[in-house]
C-alpha positions as CSV (number, residue, x, y, z in Angstrom):
1,X,5.8,11.6,29.6
2,X,5.3,14.4,27.2
3,X,2.1,16.0,26.8
4,X,1.5,18.3,24.2
5,X,-1.9,20.1,23.5
6,X,-3.0,21.6,20.2
7,X,-4.4,24.9,22.1
8,X,-2.5,25.7,25.1
9,X,-5.8,27.5,26.1
10,X,-8.8,25.8,25.9
11,X,-11.8,26.9,24.3
12,X,-14.4,28.9,26.5
13,X,-17.4,26.9,25.4
14,X,-18.7,25.0,22.4
15,X,-19.5,28.3,20.2
16,X,-15.6,29.2,20.6
17,X,-14.3,25.9,19.6
18,X,-16.6,25.5,16.7
19,X,-15.6,29.2,15.7
20,X,-12.1,28.4,16.0
21,X,-11.5,25.5,13.6
22,X,-8.6,24.0,15.1
23,X,-8.4,20.1,16.6
24,X,-8.9,20.7,20.7
25,X,-6.8,17.6,21.8
26,X,-3.2,16.3,23.3
27,X,-0.8,14.3,22.1
28,X,0.7,12.1,24.6
29,X,4.0,10.0,24.9
30,X,3.4,8.1,28.2
31,X,6.7,6.3,28.2
32,X,9.0,9.6,27.5
33,X,12.1,9.6,29.7
34,X,10.9,13.6,30.6
35,X,7.9,15.9,29.9
36,X,7.9,18.1,26.9
37,X,10.2,20.9,28.8
38,X,12.8,18.5,29.5
39,X,11.8,17.6,33.2
40,X,11.9,13.8,34.7
41,X,9.4,12.7,37.0
42,X,9.4,12.6,40.4
43,X,10.1,8.5,41.3
44,X,8.9,7.1,44.5
45,X,9.3,3.6,46.0
46,X,6.5,0.9,46.4
47,X,4.0,3.8,47.1
48,X,1.8,2.8,44.2
49,X,-0.8,1.5,46.0
50,X,-0.9,4.2,48.7
51,X,-2.0,6.9,46.5
52,X,-5.7,8.1,47.5
53,X,-8.0,8.0,44.5
54,X,-11.7,9.6,44.3
55,X,-14.9,8.0,45.2
56,X,-16.3,9.5,42.5
57,X,-14.3,9.8,39.2
58,X,-11.2,7.5,40.7
59,X,-8.9,10.3,40.0
60,X,-5.5,10.3,41.7
61,X,-5.2,12.3,44.5
62,X,-2.7,15.5,43.2
63,X,-0.7,18.7,43.7
64,X,-4.0,20.4,42.4
65,X,-6.4,18.7,45.0
66,X,-7.4,21.0,48.2
67,X,-5.8,19.3,51.4
68,X,-7.8,19.3,54.9
69,X,-6.7,17.7,58.1
70,X,-9.2,15.0,57.4
71,X,-10.2,15.1,53.8
72,X,-9.5,16.4,50.0
73,X,-11.4,18.0,47.2
74,X,-10.5,16.3,43.6
75,X,-9.5,18.3,41.5
76,X,-11.3,16.7,38.5
77,X,-14.8,16.0,39.5
78,X,-14.9,18.8,42.3
79,X,-16.0,15.5,45.0
80,X,-15.1,15.3,48.7
81,X,-13.1,12.5,49.7
82,X,-12.2,11.5,53.1
83,X,-8.7,10.4,54.2
84,X,-7.9,7.0,55.7
85,X,-5.9,6.8,58.9
86,X,-2.3,5.9,56.9
87,X,-3.1,8.6,54.5
88,X,-3.2,11.3,57.3
89,X,-0.2,9.7,58.7
90,X,1.4,9.9,55.3
91,X,0.3,13.6,54.4
92,X,1.6,14.7,57.8
93,X,5.2,14.5,56.6
94,X,4.0,16.1,52.9
95,X,7.3,16.4,52.0
96,X,8.3,12.7,51.6
97,X,5.5,12.2,49.7
98,X,6.2,12.6,45.7
99,X,2.4,13.3,45.0
100,X,2.7,16.2,47.2
101,X,5.9,17.5,45.9
102,X,5.0,17.2,41.9
103,X,2.1,16.8,39.4
104,X,4.6,14.5,37.7
105,X,5.5,11.1,39.5
106,X,6.2,7.9,38.5
107,X,5.5,5.4,42.1
108,X,6.3,1.4,42.2
109,X,3.1,-0.6,42.6
110,X,4.1,-3.6,45.3
111,X,3.5,-6.9,43.8
112,X,4.4,-10.3,45.9
113,X,7.1,-12.3,44.7
114,X,7.3,-15.9,43.6
115,X,10.1,-18.3,43.6
116,X,9.2,-18.6,39.7
117,X,9.6,-14.8,39.5
118,X,12.7,-14.5,38.2
119,X,12.1,-17.3,35.5
120,X,9.0,-15.8,34.6
121,X,10.4,-12.3,34.0
122,X,13.0,-13.7,31.6
123,X,12.8,-11.8,28.1
124,X,11.8,-14.0,24.9
125,X,12.6,-13.3,21.7
126,X,11.9,-15.4,18.5
127,X,13.1,-14.8,14.8
128,X,10.7,-15.8,12.3
129,X,12.4,-16.5,8.9
130,X,10.7,-16.8,5.5
131,X,13.0,-19.0,3.3
132,X,10.7,-18.9,0.3
133,X,13.0,-16.2,-0.2
134,X,16.2,-15.6,-2.1
135,X,20.0,-15.8,-1.0
136,X,20.2,-11.9,-0.5
137,X,17.6,-11.8,1.6
138,X,18.8,-14.5,3.8
139,X,22.2,-13.0,4.4
140,X,20.5,-9.7,5.0
141,X,18.3,-11.4,8.0
142,X,21.6,-13.2,9.2
143,X,23.3,-9.9,9.5
144,X,20.2,-8.4,11.0
145,X,19.8,-11.3,13.7
146,X,23.6,-11.3,14.7
147,X,23.2,-7.5,15.3
148,X,20.1,-8.8,17.3
149,X,22.1,-10.8,19.8
150,X,24.6,-8.2,20.3
151,X,21.8,-6.0,21.8
152,X,20.2,-8.8,23.7
153,X,20.6,-8.7,27.2
154,X,22.1,-11.4,29.2
155,X,19.7,-13.8,30.8
156,X,17.4,-13.4,27.5
157,X,15.8,-16.5,25.9
158,X,15.9,-16.8,21.6
159,X,14.4,-19.2,19.4
160,X,14.6,-19.6,15.7
161,X,12.1,-20.7,13.4
162,X,11.5,-21.0,9.9
163,X,8.3,-21.1,6.8
164,X,8.0,-21.9,3.8
165,X,5.6,-24.7,3.4
166,X,7.2,-26.1,6.5
167,X,7.4,-24.8,10.0
168,X,11.3,-25.5,11.3
169,X,12.3,-25.3,14.5
170,X,16.0,-25.1,15.7
171,X,17.5,-26.8,18.7
172,X,20.7,-25.3,19.3
173,X,21.5,-26.2,23.2
174,X,23.4,-29.2,22.1
175,X,27.1,-29.1,20.1
176,X,25.6,-29.1,16.7
177,X,22.0,-27.3,15.5
178,X,19.1,-29.4,15.1
179,X,15.8,-28.4,13.2
180,X,12.6,-30.4,13.4
181,X,10.0,-30.0,10.6
182,X,6.5,-29.9,10.4
183,X,4.5,-29.5,7.4
184,X,2.0,-27.2,6.8
185,X,-1.6,-28.3,5.0
186,X,-2.3,-26.5,2.1
187,X,-6.3,-26.0,2.5
188,X,-6.2,-25.9,6.7
189,X,-7.6,-23.3,9.0
190,X,-4.2,-22.4,10.3
191,X,-4.0,-26.6,12.0
192,X,-1.4,-28.8,11.9
193,X,-1.3,-32.4,11.5
194,X,1.6,-32.2,14.9
195,X,1.6,-29.8,17.4
196,X,4.8,-27.9,17.6
197,X,5.1,-28.6,21.5
198,X,4.9,-32.1,20.1
199,X,7.7,-31.7,17.6
200,X,9.7,-29.9,20.0
201,X,9.6,-29.0,23.5
202,X,9.4,-25.3,23.9
203,X,12.1,-25.4,26.7
204,X,14.4,-26.7,24.1
205,X,13.3,-24.4,21.7
206,X,14.3,-21.2,23.6
207,X,17.9,-21.3,24.5
208,X,20.0,-18.7,26.9
209,X,21.9,-16.4,24.6
210,X,24.8,-15.8,26.7
211,X,25.8,-19.5,26.8
212,X,24.0,-20.3,22.7
213,X,25.3,-17.4,21.2
214,X,28.2,-19.0,18.7
215,X,25.4,-21.9,18.5
216,X,22.3,-19.5,17.4
217,X,24.9,-17.7,14.9
218,X,26.1,-21.1,13.4
219,X,22.3,-22.0,13.0
220,X,22.0,-18.7,10.8
221,X,24.6,-20.1,8.6
222,X,22.3,-23.3,7.8
223,X,19.6,-21.5,6.4
224,X,18.8,-21.5,2.6
225,X,16.3,-20.6,0.4
226,X,13.8,-23.2,-0.5
227,X,13.8,-23.9,-4.2
228,X,11.3,-23.7,-6.6
229,X,10.9,-27.4,-7.2
230,X,10.6,-28.1,-3.4
231,X,7.5,-25.2,-3.4
232,X,5.4,-26.4,-6.3
233,X,6.3,-30.3,-5.4
234,X,4.7,-29.6,-2.0
235,X,2.1,-27.3,-2.6
236,X,1.0,-28.9,-5.6
237,X,-0.7,-27.3,-8.9
238,X,-3.1,-24.8,-9.2
239,X,-6.0,-24.6,-11.8
240,X,-4.8,-24.4,-15.3
241,X,-1.4,-25.4,-14.5
242,X,-0.4,-22.3,-12.3
243,X,1.7,-23.0,-9.5
244,X,0.7,-22.2,-5.8
245,X,2.9,-20.4,-3.5
246,X,4.6,-21.9,-0.6
247,X,4.8,-18.8,1.7
248,X,2.8,-20.2,5.2
249,X,3.6,-16.9,6.8
250,X,-0.4,-17.2,8.5
251,X,-0.6,-20.7,9.5
252,X,3.0,-20.4,10.9
253,X,2.2,-17.6,13.3
254,X,-0.9,-18.9,14.5
255,X,1.0,-22.1,15.2
256,X,3.7,-20.2,16.9
257,X,1.6,-18.1,19.1
258,X,-0.2,-21.4,20.4
259,X,3.3,-22.9,21.3
260,X,4.1,-19.9,23.0
261,X,0.7,-19.4,25.3
262,X,1.3,-22.4,27.6
263,X,4.5,-20.6,28.6
264,X,2.9,-17.1,29.2
265,X,3.5,-16.3,32.8
266,X,5.9,-19.3,33.4
267,X,8.6,-19.2,31.2
268,X,7.8,-15.2,30.3
269,X,5.6,-12.2,30.8
270,X,6.4,-10.9,27.2
271,X,7.6,-12.9,24.1
272,X,8.8,-10.4,21.0
273,X,8.4,-12.3,17.6
274,X,10.3,-10.8,14.8
275,X,9.2,-11.9,11.5
276,X,10.8,-11.2,8.2
277,X,8.9,-11.7,5.3
278,X,10.2,-11.5,1.5
279,X,6.7,-11.5,0.1
280,X,2.7,-11.6,0.6
281,X,1.8,-15.1,2.4
282,X,0.6,-17.3,-0.4
283,X,-0.1,-20.8,1.1
284,X,-2.0,-22.4,3.7
285,X,-4.1,-20.2,6.2
286,X,-4.1,-16.7,6.0
287,X,-3.0,-16.6,2.5
288,X,-3.6,-13.2,0.7
289,X,-4.8,-13.0,-3.0
290,X,-2.5,-10.3,-4.5
291,X,-4.0,-9.8,-7.7
292,X,-6.5,-7.4,-6.3
293,X,-3.5,-4.9,-6.9
294,X,-3.5,-4.9,-11.0
295,X,-4.7,-2.9,-14.0
296,X,-8.6,-4.4,-13.3
297,X,-9.7,-1.2,-11.6
298,X,-9.5,0.7,-15.0
299,X,-11.5,-2.0,-16.6
300,X,-14.4,-2.3,-14.0
301,X,-14.2,1.1,-13.1
302,X,-13.7,0.6,-9.3
303,X,-12.0,2.9,-7.0
304,X,-8.4,1.7,-6.5
305,X,-7.7,3.6,-3.3
306,X,-10.7,2.4,-1.3
307,X,-10.2,-1.0,-2.5
308,X,-6.3,-1.4,-1.3
309,X,-6.5,0.3,2.0
310,X,-8.6,-1.9,4.1
311,X,-7.8,-5.8,4.9
312,X,-9.0,-8.4,2.5
313,X,-9.2,-11.0,5.1
314,X,-10.1,-10.6,9.0
315,X,-7.3,-13.6,9.9
316,X,-4.4,-11.2,11.0
317,X,-6.1,-9.0,12.9
318,X,-8.4,-12.6,14.8
319,X,-4.5,-13.6,15.3
320,X,-3.4,-10.7,16.9
321,X,-6.4,-10.9,19.2
322,X,-5.2,-14.2,20.5
323,X,-1.5,-13.2,20.6
324,X,-2.3,-10.0,23.0
325,X,-4.0,-12.8,25.1
326,X,-0.9,-15.2,24.6
327,X,1.1,-12.1,25.6
328,X,3.1,-12.4,22.4
329,X,4.6,-9.1,20.5
330,X,4.9,-9.4,16.8
331,X,7.3,-6.9,14.8
332,X,6.9,-7.7,11.1
333,X,9.8,-6.7,8.8
334,X,9.0,-6.5,4.9
335,X,11.7,-6.8,2.8
336,X,10.2,-6.8,-1.0
337,X,9.5,-4.8,-3.8
338,X,6.4,-6.8,-4.5
339,X,3.0,-6.0,-3.3
340,X,2.5,-7.8,-0.1
341,X,-1.0,-6.6,1.2
342,X,0.1,-4.9,4.2
343,X,-3.1,-3.2,5.1
344,X,-4.3,-7.0,5.8
345,X,-1.1,-7.9,7.5
346,X,-0.7,-4.6,9.3
347,X,-3.3,-5.6,12.1
348,X,-0.8,-8.7,13.5
349,X,1.9,-6.4,14.2
350,X,0.5,-3.0,15.3
351,X,-2.8,-4.3,17.5
352,X,-0.4,-6.4,19.2
353,X,1.9,-3.8,20.1
354,X,4.6,-4.1,17.6
355,X,5.8,-2.3,14.6
356,X,5.8,-2.5,11.1
357,X,8.8,-2.2,8.5
358,X,9.0,-1.7,4.8
359,X,12.3,-2.0,2.9
360,X,12.2,-1.9,-1.0
361,X,15.4,-4.0,-1.2
362,X,18.2,-5.7,0.3
363,X,21.3,-3.7,-0.8
364,X,20.6,-0.2,1.1
365,X,18.5,-1.4,3.7
366,X,19.0,-0.5,7.1
367,X,17.7,-3.4,8.9
368,X,20.3,-4.8,11.0
369,X,20.5,-1.4,12.8
370,X,16.6,-1.2,12.7
371,X,16.3,-4.3,15.2
372,X,19.6,-3.4,17.0
373,X,18.1,0.0,18.0
374,X,15.1,-1.4,18.9
375,X,16.2,-3.7,21.3
376,X,18.9,-1.6,22.6
377,X,15.6,1.2,24.1
378,X,13.7,0.3,27.1
379,X,10.3,-0.5,26.7
380,X,7.4,-1.4,28.7
381,X,4.7,-4.0,28.3
382,X,1.4,-4.6,29.8
383,X,0.4,-0.9,29.8
384,X,-2.9,0.8,31.0
385,X,-3.4,4.3,29.6
386,X,-6.2,5.9,31.3
387,X,-7.1,9.8,30.6
388,X,-9.4,11.6,33.3
389,X,-10.9,15.2,32.5
390,X,-12.9,17.8,35.0
391,X,-16.4,17.5,34.5
392,X,-16.9,20.1,31.7
393,X,-15.6,18.2,29.1
394,X,-14.3,14.7,28.0
395,X,-12.4,12.9,25.2
396,X,-14.0,12.4,22.1
397,X,-11.7,10.3,19.9
398,X,-8.3,8.3,21.0
399,X,-5.9,7.3,18.2
400,X,-2.7,5.3,17.9
401,X,-1.9,1.5,18.5
402,X,-3.8,0.3,21.6
403,X,-6.6,-1.7,22.6
404,X,-9.5,0.0,23.6
405,X,-10.7,-1.7,26.7
406,X,-14.2,-3.4,26.5
407,X,-15.6,-2.3,29.6
408,X,-14.1,1.3,30.6
409,X,-14.5,4.3,28.6
410,X,-11.1,6.2,28.2
411,X,-9.0,2.8,28.8
412,X,-6.8,1.8,26.6
413,X,-4.3,-1.3,26.8
414,X,-1.1,-1.0,25.6
415,X,1.2,-4.5,24.6
416,X,4.1,-3.2,24.2
417,X,5.1,0.3,24.5
418,X,8.9,2.4,24.0
419,X,9.7,5.9,24.7
420,X,8.8,6.9,20.9
421,X,5.2,5.5,20.9
422,X,2.9,8.4,21.0
423,X,-1.0,8.4,21.2
424,X,-3.4,11.4,20.6
425,X,-7.0,12.4,22.1
426,X,-9.3,15.3,21.2
427,X,-11.8,16.6,23.2
428,X,-15.8,18.0,23.5
429,X,-17.7,19.5,25.7
430,X,-20.1,18.1,28.1
431,X,-22.8,20.2,27.4
432,X,-23.3,23.7,25.5
433,X,-22.9,25.9,29.1
434,X,-18.7,25.3,28.2
435,X,-16.5,25.8,31.3
436,X,-18.7,27.4,33.7
437,X,-17.8,30.8,35.2
438,X,-17.5,29.7,38.9
439,X,-15.4,26.4,38.1
440,X,-11.9,26.0,38.6
441,X,-9.4,25.7,35.5
442,X,-9.6,22.7,33.3
443,X,-7.7,19.8,34.5
444,X,-6.0,16.6,32.3
445,X,-5.0,13.5,34.2
446,X,-3.3,10.7,32.5
447,X,-2.6,7.2,34.3
448,X,-0.3,4.9,32.6
449,X,0.1,1.7,34.8
450,X,3.1,-0.2,32.9
451,X,5.8,-3.0,33.8
452,X,9.4,-3.2,33.2
453,X,12.2,-5.9,33.8
454,X,14.4,-5.3,36.2
455,X,17.9,-7.1,35.8
456,X,19.4,-8.8,38.9
457,X,22.2,-11.1,40.0
458,X,21.5,-14.2,41.8
459,X,23.7,-14.6,44.8
460,X,24.5,-18.6,45.7
461,X,26.7,-20.2,48.2
462,X,30.5,-20.4,47.3
463,X,31.2,-23.3,45.8
464,X,27.7,-24.3,45.2
465,X,26.6,-25.2,41.4
466,X,23.6,-23.2,41.3
467,X,22.9,-20.8,38.4
468,X,24.4,-17.6,38.8
469,X,23.2,-16.0,35.0
470,X,21.5,-12.8,35.2
471,X,17.9,-13.0,35.6
472,X,14.8,-10.5,35.9
473,X,12.2,-9.3,37.8
474,X,9.1,-7.7,36.9
475,X,8.3,-4.4,38.5
476,X,5.0,-2.7,37.8
477,X,4.7,1.0,38.1
478,X,2.2,4.1,37.7
479,X,3.0,7.0,36.3
480,X,0.6,10.2,36.8
481,X,0.5,13.7,34.7
482,X,-2.0,16.1,36.1
483,X,-1.8,19.3,34.3
484,X,-4.2,22.6,34.4
485,X,-4.9,24.6,31.7
486,X,-6.2,28.2,31.4
487,X,-9.3,29.0,28.9
488,X,-9.5,31.6,26.5
489,X,-12.4,33.8,25.8
490,X,-11.5,34.7,21.8
491,X,-10.8,33.3,18.9
492,X,-7.7,35.3,18.7
493,X,-6.3,34.3,21.9
494,X,-7.0,30.5,21.1
495,X,-5.3,31.2,17.6
496,X,-2.3,32.9,19.8
497,X,-2.0,29.3,21.9
498,X,-2.0,26.9,18.9
499,X,0.9,24.4,18.6
500,X,1.2,23.7,14.6
501,X,3.4,20.3,15.0
502,X,0.3,19.1,17.5
503,X,-2.4,20.1,15.0
504,X,-0.5,18.5,11.9
505,X,-0.8,15.4,14.1
506,X,-4.3,15.3,14.3
507,X,-4.6,16.3,10.6
508,X,-2.7,13.1,10.0
509,X,-4.8,10.8,12.5
510,X,-8.2,12.3,10.7
511,X,-7.5,11.9,7.4
512,X,-5.7,8.3,7.9
513,X,-9.2,7.8,9.2
514,X,-11.1,9.5,6.5
515,X,-8.7,7.5,4.1
516,X,-9.5,4.2,5.2
517,X,-13.3,4.7,5.3
518,X,-14.1,6.7,2.2
519,X,-10.6,6.6,0.1
520,X,-7.7,8.7,0.0
521,X,-9.1,11.2,-2.6
522,X,-11.9,11.8,0.1
523,X,-9.5,12.4,2.8
524,X,-7.5,14.8,0.5
525,X,-10.6,16.7,-0.2
526,X,-11.7,16.9,3.5
527,X,-7.7,18.4,4.1
528,X,-8.5,20.8,1.6
529,X,-11.4,22.1,2.5
530,X,-10.3,22.0,6.6
531,X,-7.7,24.7,5.4
532,X,-10.2,26.9,3.5
533,X,-12.4,26.8,7.0
534,X,-9.8,27.8,9.0
535,X,-8.4,30.7,6.7
536,X,-12.4,32.1,6.4
537,X,-12.9,31.7,10.2
538,X,-9.2,33.5,11.1
539,X,-10.2,36.3,8.6
540,X,-13.0,37.2,9.5
541,X,-12.3,36.9,13.6
542,X,-9.2,39.1,13.0
543,X,-11.6,41.6,10.6
544,X,-9.3,41.4,7.4
545,X,-12.2,40.4,5.2
546,X,-14.9,43.0,4.7
547,X,-18.6,42.4,3.9
548,X,-20.2,44.9,1.2
549,X,-23.5,44.2,0.3
550,X,-23.5,40.5,1.2
551,X,-20.3,39.8,-0.8
552,X,-16.6,39.6,0.6
553,X,-13.6,41.8,-0.9
554,X,-11.6,40.6,-3.5
555,X,-9.4,37.5,-3.2
556,X,-6.7,39.7,-2.8
557,X,-7.4,40.9,0.2
558,X,-7.6,37.2,1.9
559,X,-4.7,36.9,4.3
560,X,-4.0,32.9,3.4
561,X,-0.5,33.6,5.2
562,X,-2.2,34.1,8.8
563,X,0.0,37.2,9.0
564,X,-1.4,38.3,12.1
565,X,-1.1,35.0,13.7
566,X,2.8,33.8,14.0
567,X,1.2,30.2,15.3
568,X,-0.8,29.6,12.5
569,X,1.7,30.4,9.6
570,X,3.6,27.3,9.8
571,X,0.2,25.6,8.7
572,X,-0.7,26.2,5.1
573,X,3.0,24.7,4.1
574,X,2.0,21.7,6.6
575,X,-1.4,21.1,5.1
576,X,0.5,21.8,1.2
577,X,3.2,19.4,2.5
578,X,0.8,16.6,3.6
579,X,-1.3,16.6,0.4
580,X,2.3,16.2,-1.5
581,X,2.8,13.2,0.8
582,X,2.7,10.0,-0.6
583,X,0.7,9.2,2.2
584,X,-2.2,10.8,0.0
585,X,-0.9,9.9,-3.2
586,X,-3.8,8.5,-5.6
587,X,-3.6,5.2,-7.2
588,X,-3.1,6.5,-10.4
589,X,-0.6,8.7,-9.4
590,X,2.0,5.7,-8.8
591,X,2.4,5.0,-5.3
592,X,2.8,1.7,-3.9
593,X,-0.4,0.6,-1.9
594,X,2.2,-1.2,0.8
595,X,4.5,1.8,1.3
596,X,1.3,3.9,1.8
597,X,0.1,1.4,4.4
598,X,3.8,1.7,6.0
599,X,3.5,5.6,6.2
600,X,0.6,5.4,8.0
601,X,1.8,2.8,10.7
602,X,4.6,5.0,10.7
603,X,2.8,8.2,11.6
604,X,0.2,7.5,13.9
605,X,3.0,6.6,16.3
606,X,5.4,9.6,15.9
607,X,5.4,12.3,18.3
608,X,4.5,15.7,16.9
609,X,8.2,17.2,16.2
610,X,9.0,14.1,14.3
611,X,6.1,13.7,12.1
612,X,6.6,17.3,11.3
613,X,9.8,16.4,9.9
614,X,8.3,13.8,8.1
615,X,5.7,15.6,6.7
616,X,7.7,18.6,5.9
617,X,11.6,18.5,6.1
618,X,13.9,21.0,7.6
619,X,16.4,22.2,5.2
620,X,19.5,24.0,6.8
621,X,22.1,25.8,5.1
622,X,26.0,25.7,5.9
623,X,28.7,28.3,4.9
624,X,31.4,25.4,5.6
625,X,31.1,21.7,7.2
626,X,31.7,23.3,10.5
627,X,29.3,26.6,10.5
628,X,25.8,26.8,10.3
629,X,24.8,29.8,7.7
630,X,20.8,29.8,8.4
631,X,18.4,27.1,10.1
632,X,15.8,26.6,8.6
633,X,14.8,27.3,4.6
634,X,11.5,26.9,2.8
635,X,11.5,23.5,0.5
636,X,12.3,25.7,-3.0
637,X,15.0,26.0,-5.5
638,X,14.5,29.9,-5.3
639,X,15.5,29.1,-1.5
640,X,18.9,27.5,-2.6
641,X,19.6,30.3,-5.0
642,X,19.0,33.4,-2.7
643,X,20.8,31.8,0.4
644,X,24.1,31.6,-1.5
645,X,25.3,28.8,0.8
646,X,27.4,26.0,-0.6
647,X,25.8,23.2,1.3
648,X,22.5,22.2,2.5
649,X,21.4,19.2,5.3
650,X,17.6,18.1,4.7
651,X,16.0,16.4,7.7
652,X,13.3,14.6,6.5
653,X,13.0,11.9,9.2
654,X,13.7,8.7,7.5
655,X,15.9,10.4,5.2
656,X,19.1,12.8,5.7
657,X,20.4,14.2,2.5
658,X,23.8,16.7,2.2
659,X,23.7,18.7,-0.7
660,X,26.5,20.4,-2.3
661,X,25.4,23.2,-4.4
662,X,27.2,23.2,-8.2
663,X,28.9,26.4,-7.5
664,X,30.4,25.2,-4.0
665,X,34.1,26.2,-3.7
666,X,35.8,23.0,-4.7
667,X,38.2,23.2,-1.2
668,X,35.2,22.3,0.7
669,X,35.7,18.5,2.1
670,X,33.2,16.6,0.4
671,X,31.7,14.1,2.2
672,X,32.0,16.2,5.4
673,X,34.9,15.0,7.8
674,X,33.6,12.7,10.6
675,X,34.7,15.4,13.3
676,X,32.6,18.5,11.9
677,X,29.7,20.5,13.3
678,X,27.7,18.8,10.2
679,X,28.4,15.4,11.0
680,X,27.9,15.7,14.7
681,X,24.5,17.2,14.0
682,X,23.9,14.0,11.9
683,X,25.2,11.8,14.5
684,X,22.8,13.1,17.2
685,X,19.7,13.1,15.2
686,X,20.6,9.4,14.1
687,X,20.5,8.5,17.9
688,X,17.3,10.5,18.2
689,X,15.2,8.8,16.0
690,X,12.8,5.8,16.2
691,X,13.9,4.1,13.2
692,X,17.5,4.7,11.0
693,X,17.6,7.4,8.5
694,X,19.0,6.8,5.3
695,X,21.8,9.2,5.0
696,X,23.0,10.1,0.9
697,X,25.5,12.5,0.0
698,X,25.0,14.4,-3.3
699,X,27.7,16.9,-5.2
700,X,25.4,19.1,-7.2
701,X,26.4,19.0,-11.0
702,X,28.2,15.7,-10.6
703,X,25.7,13.0,-9.1
704,X,22.2,12.4,-9.4
705,X,20.2,15.2,-7.2
706,X,16.6,13.4,-8.0
707,X,16.7,12.1,-4.3
708,X,17.1,15.8,-2.9
709,X,15.4,17.7,-5.5
710,X,12.3,15.4,-4.9
711,X,11.9,17.1,-1.6
712,X,11.8,20.6,-3.1
713,X,7.4,20.2,-3.2
714,X,7.0,24.0,-3.1
715,X,7.4,24.5,-6.9
716,X,6.1,20.9,-7.4
717,X,1.9,20.7,-8.4
718,X,-0.9,18.7,-6.5
719,X,-2.3,17.4,-9.8
720,X,-4.0,14.4,-9.7
721,X,-6.0,14.9,-5.9
722,X,-9.3,15.8,-7.5
723,X,-8.6,19.6,-6.3
724,X,-8.3,22.5,-8.7
725,X,-5.0,22.0,-10.9
726,X,-2.1,24.1,-9.2
727,X,0.6,24.6,-11.8
728,X,3.1,26.7,-9.5
729,X,3.1,25.0,-6.4
730,X,2.8,26.6,-3.4
731,X,2.1,30.1,-4.5
732,X,-0.9,28.7,-6.5
733,X,-2.4,26.4,-4.0
734,X,-2.6,29.9,-1.7
735,X,-4.3,31.7,-4.5
736,X,-6.6,28.9,-4.7
737,X,-7.2,28.5,-1.2
738,X,-8.0,32.6,-1.1
739,X,-10.7,31.8,-4.0
740,X,-12.3,29.2,-2.0
741,X,-12.3,31.2,0.9
742,X,-14.0,33.9,-1.0
743,X,-16.5,31.6,-2.2
744,X,-17.0,30.1,1.1
745,X,-17.8,33.4,2.8
746,X,-19.9,34.8,-0.2
């Protein structure tokens, strides 16, 4: 569990927090293999149920608690709690208790073992394939699913379903694949004329991967796109001869969730559905009107950004709630360049614990690598995340892909969680007094309860016909991290404790929230205004700006580079880069609304270091493929020219670009050899990513360098933002901020 605070020293009181101007909170990656400094949790056995809890705040006993022979004092609320007789015996041998040795522990919670546990714990994976598509789309899906089959552990169950104007269920347990079809009514509310269970029993549909892999592969080869004649004949004609579509995605997902729900807890504890879409749902329940993306806003005077960000129907959000109850997690893979309205579809994935992926074309898609990577890494499910604080402060807002508990505050339910998923909390004081001078240091405790599947081999009697295939048992675990922070008594102390990467995470969460409610333009203005206010407060706190007769000094005296505080120096560049990011591009600037929604979903779960690379890429130079020249440059052409290096490597999280300068020596190997330092660095970065970055090689003077030059944002403007025109990029941006600071302080 990695926990990173935006301020490593907490503000003394609300007045100091307000004067600081920096978001106060933490970013939490609960299933990370280690904490933020690389230390793994101290693991214990089946001891989770023995851990004492406070009678007042229900916090867990930890190393910051005072322990007497018969009682202990809670480090969170200060309440005195008695110890039970078993706990007294347990703590008489403190060195054998994980909670006495470390503030970061991971314990097992024992559960009763039933006869059906192994069966109920078998992983279930289902591929839902869009047949209202092209041959190229289906070829890509076949490649992706063949890669997925290689990643699935033996003992997993797999199902193949297709959808168009009908749903196809594949039975691959026999010698040849058999498909049963159920037609989707064009005007239904999601109901089908025949239940999927009646068309094919679920246990005939779900096939063991280890024994049916070849038959599943054979079934994939039979996938063919529905013809336009089939689609229009089935769907009928609409008004004025306009043909209706034939992609019944909503009805298919609704039926599939109902199909699986009957076996939740019996056949599976979690089912993952991989939904592959080639366009918008345009048939049956859950169909979407894609006409809202067009030129009509120009004539109606509507704000396109505010119209395209919210969902147009609650269908998929409601379906996500049903999927959660059925133990179904949905990952959506959209492979299309047409408007698909991901703003409406996203809820089915992110609220059921899944992910949302967008690929513009089949030609350079990383879908096979992404799905293999997703299935190869460990994940937990049925998770509950609880954050507790000492009594002087509390969480104000929570950000991430989770369900808030309807009954308890600061409790989030996470259906499916992997080691990359990150959540954020910002804080506020309980009262105007802040932290009492006589109280202990602020304490934060995060409890993460989760379930994992643990494989084991069944052993039968020799010579018997018992099934010896690998099976799984469910293991419930409790991971607890308790942290204690110091308190800063001045604004300057707070500024010196800033973590700029975590601050940028909170900025992203806040501008996404503002954009969804007020529109992208307002989100940009709020971000710009925040930087102006922060700069003004910093200049005032550090006594840089002097007042003379009620007016501030000249613009040239304003320190917009935060020269007296190294921790704040990256922030202006991060804000400028965020304003340049497609996440905050306006409709008239040409951003595709689906791409903006994809970035929202991606950025809102990235841990801070990865998010910073996605916002402001890392540009490194190399003297040769085996020798690094300089670890970091600004994103400008001037940096390239002054460095004199022949090779540059740009890491933008989703894109990795190797660029050879036009002046590079012709003797340098292009592309770099596979065994060189640069390639080893790239391979390491790929392994650390939650998604597969696209690798591009560009030779300056020979190849089109647009993909690389587009990332050199410091010499680009941010016109169209609703802000003052910034004609010379970052330098002009800082000048404009300085002018606004003078106006703010006047």
